[in-house]
N, C-alpha and C positions, 0 to 999 in steps of 0.2 A: 755843669756847676757856673755859679756867678762868679765870673773873673773879678768884677768890681770889689776892690777891698779884700782880695785873697792874698795870701802870704805864700809866696812861690819860692821853690828851689830848684833851680836849674844846673845840671852837671854839665861839665864840658861847656861851661859859658864864655869861654875866653875868644873863639870865634866862630865863623861859619854861621849854621842853623842855631847854636846855642845862642850867640850875642844878638842875632836877629830873635830869637824868642823872647829873651829880656826886653827889648825894646816893643816887641808886640803885645807882650802882658801889661807892661807899663802904659801904653797907647791905650789900652782897655781897660784901664783903670785898677791893675793891681797894686795893693798897697807898698808893698815891700816884695822884692826879689833877691833872695841870695843866690849869688852869682857863683858858682863852684868852680875851681880850675886847680891844677897840681901844682903852679907857680903862680905867686902874685903879680909877678911883672907881666904875666901874660894877661892880666885882667884890664890893664889901663884903659884901653878903649871901650870895654865892656863898662867899666865905672862912668865914664864920661857921658854916656847916656843919659845919665841922671844921678848925679853924686849923692841925692838925698835918698833915693828910694832903693839903690841899689847897696848891697851889701856884700861886699867881697869875702870869699870864704875857699881857705885853701882844703883841698879835698882830693885823695887818691882813692878812687872807689873800689880799688882792689886792695886796700889796704883794710882788713876786716877789724882793727883796733879803732881805727879812725872812724870808720862809718859805725860802729857800735857806740861809740861816745857821741856822737852827733846830737840825738833826740834830747838828750839832756840840757844843750847848749841853744837847739832851736825847737822851742816848745810850741811854737805859734804856726808852724808851718800847715798849710790847708791843701796845697798843690804842689805836687812833686813830678819833676819832668827828668826823668831819666836819659838824657842826651850824650852822655860820654860816651866815645867809641874809637876804636883803632881799628885800621885797614892795612892788611899787608897783601902785596899782589903775588899770585903763583898759582901753581895746578895744584891739586888735592894729593896727588904722589910725590910732590917734589918740595912743598913746603916743609920746613923742620917742624918737627913736634913741638920743640919748643916755642915756635911761633903760634902754632895752634893752641897751645895752652895760654898764651899771653892774650891773645883775642877772646878767648873764652872767658878769661880773668876779667877783662873790661866789659865785653859787650853782653855777656850772659850773666856771670856771677855778679858783676858790679850792679846791676839792675835788680836782681834779685836779694842781694843784701841790703840795697838802698829801700825795696819796698818792704822787706821784713821790719827793717827799722823805723819807718816812718808812718807805717799803717797804723798803729797804734796813736801816733801824736795826731794824724788825721783825725782819726774816729774821736779823739778826746777834743778836738776843737768843733766839733759837731759837723763833721763830714768834708768831702772834698774830692780830690782826684789825684791818681797816679798815672801819667803819660809815660809811654815806654816807646822810645824812638826806635823803629826797626828799619825796614828796607824794602824797596820793591823786589830785591833778588833772594828775599826770605820765600816768596812764592815760588820762583823758578831760580836755579842757579847759573851763572854766568861763570865757565872755568876759570877763568883769571882771577874770580876773587873768590875761589872757593872756601876758604876758612871764613871770610866774612859772612858770606851765604850762610853757611852752617852754623855759625854762631848765632846771627839774628834769628834764624829759622828756628834754633832752640829756644831763643827769646820770645819769639811768637808763641810757641807752646807753652811756655812758663807765663805768660802774659794771660792766655786762655784759663791755664789753671787759677791763676789769681784773680780773674774775673769772676769766676766760680765761686772761690772761696770767700770772695767779699761781697757776692750778690746779696742785696737787702740790708746791707750793713752800712750804707751811707758813704761808701768809698767808691767812685765810677774807677773804672780801668779802661783806659784808651791805647790802641795801637796804631802807630802811625807808619805807614809805608811811603816814605818820598822815593821819586825816581831819581835821576840824574840832578844834582845840584850844584851851583857853581860857586865850590868851596874849595881851601887847599888841599883838602881829602882827593878831589878828583882832579887835580891840578895836572895839565898835560894830556889829559884824557879828552880827545877831541869829539864832541858829540854836543847835540842840544841839550841846556841844560836851565834849570828855573833858577831863579834868584833867590837867595837863602831869604829874603824879606816877604816876599810873596808866599813863599813855603811857610815860614813861621805865622803869617797872617791867618792863612788856612787851618792851621794847627790850632790856633787859639781860638777861631771861629768854630771849628769843629768840637772842639772842648765845651765850648759855651752852649753848643746846640747839641750836647750829649750824643756826639756820634762816637759810637765804640770803636770803628775801624777808621782811619782816616786815611785817604788819598790826597794828598795836598798839591798836586801839581798835574799838569796836562798827562805828561808822561806815565804817571802812576794811575790815573783815572784810565786811561785808555788801556792800558796793558792790564789792569785787574778787571776789565768788562771782558777782554779777550780770554783772560784766564777762566772767569766764570764759565764761559761760553765753551772752551776748548784747552783746558789746562795742559794737556800733552802737545797740542801745536805751540804754547809758549815754551814749554820746556824744550823743545826740538829748536825753536827760533833763539832763545837764550844761549843754547848749549852751541850753536854756531857763531857765537860772538866772539 
């Protein structure tokens, strides 16, 4: 889609990739970006990117009433970026079931609810796109990220269903599979990481180029190539980490 003059809504915009996405969209010519976060005080740095074109938005994507009320307020959105996510470390046999439910609420249901809410808005504005931020470990699981893996894999499956449902209806659906990125979410995890700014720039470029599946950093591109060649080898490699 054409980013110039787009009206974008970015969830989880208070830090990391979300904040970088706001900046990248504005650099590419977006007219307005609604920057969403659960707490207004967390958005100060994001608003500073461009106080005139960034509009703060209080939003908890797990609150169904909040999500349902949004389309009546934000009637001009043409690009939805479902970036909000949570991550808890732990093995699949050990993580409390309540934690599993909490991650699914944000990482799966949050994306689904936002997509359902804003598809009619985007269609009514002449079309646009929905971007679901997933993860490389949706392809092959790392045991220490067991619930995160599962919630994002479910979101990947949902993204494909959404893409099929919207085919030919003027709303492109993009899946983004970043590898390790230098954000608060992976603070303390020692491994090579891409910068949020580089990842955000690659995502925006991918959306503008109509790439359905976007692998926005060297790690994700390399692993995806290996996964296509031998997905079981990648599964075994990740299982050992």
